[in-house]
C-alpha positions, -999 to 999 in steps of 0.1 A, spaced: 446 416 871 483 409 875 503 440 887 537 426 893 565 416 870 584 384 870 622 387 876 628 382 838 602 408 829 616 432 854 651 428 840 638 433 804 619 464 815 649 479 833 671 472 802 645 488 779 643 519 802 680 525 805 686 519 768 659 545 760 673 570 785 700 581 762 713 610 782 715 590 815 692 615 833 672 587 850 641 597 830 628 593 794 617 625 776 596 628 745 626 629 721 641 597 736 608 579 734 603 590 698 639 578 690 632 544 707 599 539 687 617 548 655 644 522 662 616 496 665 604 505 630 574 526 641 566 561 629 555 578 661 531 607 658 529 635 684 496 621 696 511 587 700 539 601 721 515 621 742 492 591 747 522 571 761 533 600 783 498 605 797 495 568 804 530 566 820 538 600 835 503 611 844 489 577 852 515 562 876 521 589 901 505 619 884 536 641 890 532 653 854 568 664 851 570 657 814 594 628 818 589 591 824 609 580 854 618 543 861 590 537 886 564 552 861 579 532 833 577 499 853 541 505 861 533 514 825 553 484 812 534 460 836 501 473 823 512 469 787 522 433 793 488 426 809 470 442 779 491 421 756 484 389 775 446 397 776 446 405 739 465 374 729 441 353 749 410 370 734 424 366 698 428 328 700 397 310 690 392 274 680 366 262 656 362 225 659 344 204 633 336 168 640 345 146 610 329 114 624 298 102 605 293 68 620 266 60 646 286 36 667 303 44 700 338 50 685 359 79 695 351 109 672 380 128 657 379 165 655 398 189 633 406 222 651 416 253 633 432 280 654 430 316 643 
């Protein structure tokens, strides 16, 4: 499992963190996270916010201070990218159907449908 971010991913994660940290405290609180999710067109529930906080604040260094600090955010962000990459890979399937009906040794053509 990949646990590091590329330079571009790191830059994107840092930008997202500092844009979400509206008060400049160096940490994201629940209201800042809710605001960020709303700006992305989501309707965050309290349970959604808590789930993210448990995954980030409790999962990275278990300090449980009720805020997501940069290091915790980067660990969480990296895990989310990994999940996204795994899911994208799992969701892509190909169904190939051979359309060749001849019995000679010609090259068969296949039609692939990706979904």
